[in-house]
C-alpha positions as CSV (number, residue, x, y, z in Angstrom):
1,M,11.0,50.8,-16.2
2,S,13.4,51.9,-13.6
3,E,16.2,49.9,-12.5
4,T,15.1,49.2,-8.8
5,S,11.7,47.6,-10.3
6,M,13.4,45.2,-12.1
7,F,15.5,43.6,-9.2
8,P,13.7,42.4,-6.1
9,T,14.3,44.4,-2.9
10,S,16.6,43.2,0.1
11,S,13.6,42.9,2.4
12,A,12.0,40.6,-0.5
13,L,15.1,38.5,-0.6
14,N,15.6,38.2,3.1
15,Q,11.8,36.6,3.2
16,Q,12.5,34.4,0.3
17,F,15.8,33.2,2.2
18,S,14.0,32.6,5.5
19,Y,11.5,30.5,3.9
20,L,14.0,28.6,2.4
21,Q,15.9,27.8,5.7
22,Q,12.6,26.8,7.4
23,V,12.0,24.5,4.6
24,L,15.4,23.0,4.8
25,R,15.3,22.8,8.6
26,S,12.1,20.8,8.5
27,G,13.5,18.3,6.3
28,D,16.7,17.5,8.4
29,G,15.1,15.2,10.7
30,Q,14.2,17.5,13.6
31,K,10.5,17.1,12.5
32,E,8.5,13.7,12.9
33,K,8.7,11.7,9.9
34,Q,5.4,12.4,7.8
35,V,4.5,11.3,4.4
36,N,2.5,13.6,2.1
37,T,-0.9,12.8,0.7
38,T,-2.6,13.8,-2.5
39,A,-4.8,17.1,-1.8
40,S,-7.5,15.8,-3.6
41,L,-8.1,13.3,-0.8
42,D,-6.6,14.7,2.1
43,S,-4.7,17.9,2.6
44,S,-2.9,16.9,5.9
45,T,-0.3,14.8,5.9
46,W,-0.1,11.1,6.3
47,R,1.8,9.9,9.2
48,R,3.7,6.8,9.4
49,N,2.6,6.3,12.9
50,S,-1.2,6.3,12.1
51,L,-3.4,3.5,12.5
52,L,-4.6,3.7,8.9
53,F,-1.1,3.7,7.5
54,W,-0.3,0.4,9.5
55,C,-3.7,-1.1,8.6
56,T,-2.7,-0.5,5.1
57,F,0.8,-1.8,5.5
58,V,0.1,-5.1,6.9
59,I,-1.5,-6.5,3.8
60,P,1.3,-5.9,1.1
61,V,3.7,-6.9,3.8
62,A,1.7,-10.3,4.3
63,I,1.2,-11.0,0.6
64,I,5.0,-10.5,0.0
65,G,5.7,-13.4,2.7
66,I,3.0,-15.4,1.1
67,G,4.7,-15.2,-2.2
68,I,7.9,-16.1,-0.8
69,N,6.4,-19.1,1.0
70,F,4.8,-20.3,-2.4
71,I,8.4,-20.0,-3.9
72,L,10.3,-21.7,-1.0
73,N,7.5,-24.1,-0.1
74,P,5.0,-24.9,-2.6
75,V,3.2,-27.7,-0.8
76,G,2.5,-26.0,2.5
77,A,1.9,-22.8,0.8
78,S,-0.9,-24.4,-1.4
79,T,-2.1,-26.3,1.3
80,A,-2.7,-23.0,3.5
81,Y,-4.1,-21.6,0.3
82,G,-6.9,-24.3,0.4
83,I,-5.8,-26.6,-2.5
84,P,-3.1,-28.9,-1.7
85,I,-0.7,-29.7,-4.5
86,H,1.8,-32.4,-4.0
87,D,2.8,-33.2,-7.4
88,P,6.4,-31.7,-8.4
89,A,5.1,-31.0,-11.8
90,A,2.9,-28.5,-10.8
91,F,5.6,-26.5,-8.5
92,P,6.2,-24.1,-11.3
93,F,2.6,-22.9,-11.1
94,M,3.0,-22.2,-7.3
95,W,6.3,-20.5,-8.2
96,V,4.5,-18.2,-10.7
97,K,1.7,-17.5,-8.1
98,G,4.7,-16.4,-5.5
99,I,6.2,-14.3,-8.1
100,R,3.0,-12.7,-8.6
101,D,2.3,-12.1,-5.1
102,I,5.5,-10.8,-4.2
103,F,5.1,-8.1,-7.2
104,S,1.5,-7.1,-5.9
105,G,2.7,-6.6,-2.6
106,L,5.5,-4.5,-3.8
107,V,3.5,-2.3,-6.2
108,V,1.0,-1.5,-3.2
109,L,3.9,-1.2,-0.8
110,S,5.9,1.3,-3.1
111,F,2.9,3.7,-3.3
112,L,2.0,3.5,0.4
113,L,5.8,4.2,1.2
114,R,6.2,6.9,-1.1
115,G,3.0,8.6,0.5
116,D,0.7,8.5,-2.5
117,R,-2.7,8.0,-0.6
118,R,-4.9,8.3,-3.7
119,T,-3.1,5.7,-5.7
120,T,-2.3,3.6,-2.7
121,A,-6.3,3.6,-2.0
122,I,-7.3,2.8,-5.8
123,L,-4.6,0.0,-5.7
124,F,-6.0,-1.5,-2.4
125,A,-9.6,-1.1,-3.4
126,L,-8.9,-3.1,-6.7
127,A,-6.8,-5.6,-4.9
128,T,-9.8,-6.7,-3.0
129,L,-10.8,-8.7,-6.2
130,I,-7.8,-11.1,-5.7
131,P,-8.9,-12.6,-2.2
132,V,-12.7,-12.5,-3.6
133,G,-11.4,-14.4,-6.8
134,D,-9.4,-16.8,-4.6
135,G,-12.5,-17.5,-2.3
136,L,-14.6,-18.3,-5.3
137,V,-11.8,-20.8,-6.5
138,I,-12.0,-22.5,-3.0
139,L,-15.8,-22.4,-3.0
140,A,-15.8,-24.4,-6.3
141,H,-13.2,-26.7,-5.3
142,L,-13.8,-27.6,-1.4
143,G,-17.2,-25.8,-0.8
144,F,-17.5,-23.7,2.5
145,A,-14.1,-24.8,3.9
146,P,-12.2,-22.7,6.3
147,P,-9.6,-21.2,3.5
148,L,-12.8,-19.6,2.1
149,Y,-13.2,-17.8,5.3
150,I,-9.6,-16.7,5.4
151,H,-9.8,-15.3,1.8
152,W,-13.2,-13.6,2.2
153,G,-12.4,-12.2,5.5
154,T,-9.2,-10.7,3.9
155,A,-11.5,-9.0,1.2
156,L,-13.6,-7.6,3.7
157,Y,-10.7,-6.3,5.9
158,M,-9.1,-4.7,2.6
159,A,-12.7,-3.2,1.6
160,I,-13.1,-1.5,5.0
161,V,-9.3,-0.2,5.0
162,A,-9.7,0.9,1.3
163,A,-13.0,2.8,2.2
164,F,-11.2,4.7,5.0
165,L,-8.2,5.4,2.5
166,L,-10.6,6.6,0.0
167,R,-12.8,8.7,2.3
168,R,-12.2,12.5,2.3
169,K,-11.5,14.2,5.5
170,A,-14.1,16.6,6.8
171,A,-13.3,20.1,6.3
């Protein structure tokens, strides 16, 4: 082997250096803020200003707010849920529900903000079981009452958003 073939040429080094400069320049805020998606679902970028991003974003933020409400206002939150609880002895159960709601929202939100579309889509699809189950509890306790429609309406909304998250982009 000759000595020149062991080391890259100056033109090869210049190409690599200019590529690195482009990568660094694109990350310094001059470009629009974008989130990467998993290539298996969509090879493009997932823009934070897209309608799908915000339709997804609203659910974990809302469930975090609901969780905070269950911790700070268990009577009002349980009434809004559809099963009013006024006994202070039951408040710890409302606080536990609040903590779990906050955690659920943070899990989905963390993957969403990270730009992991595939994981967000799967978590979002699985999370539709929560409002469906809540609706079944309301149905068993109150029958066809307005809170049932809120829970199942949320489940339908989440299923539609999940379907859009899981779809593959046409080539």
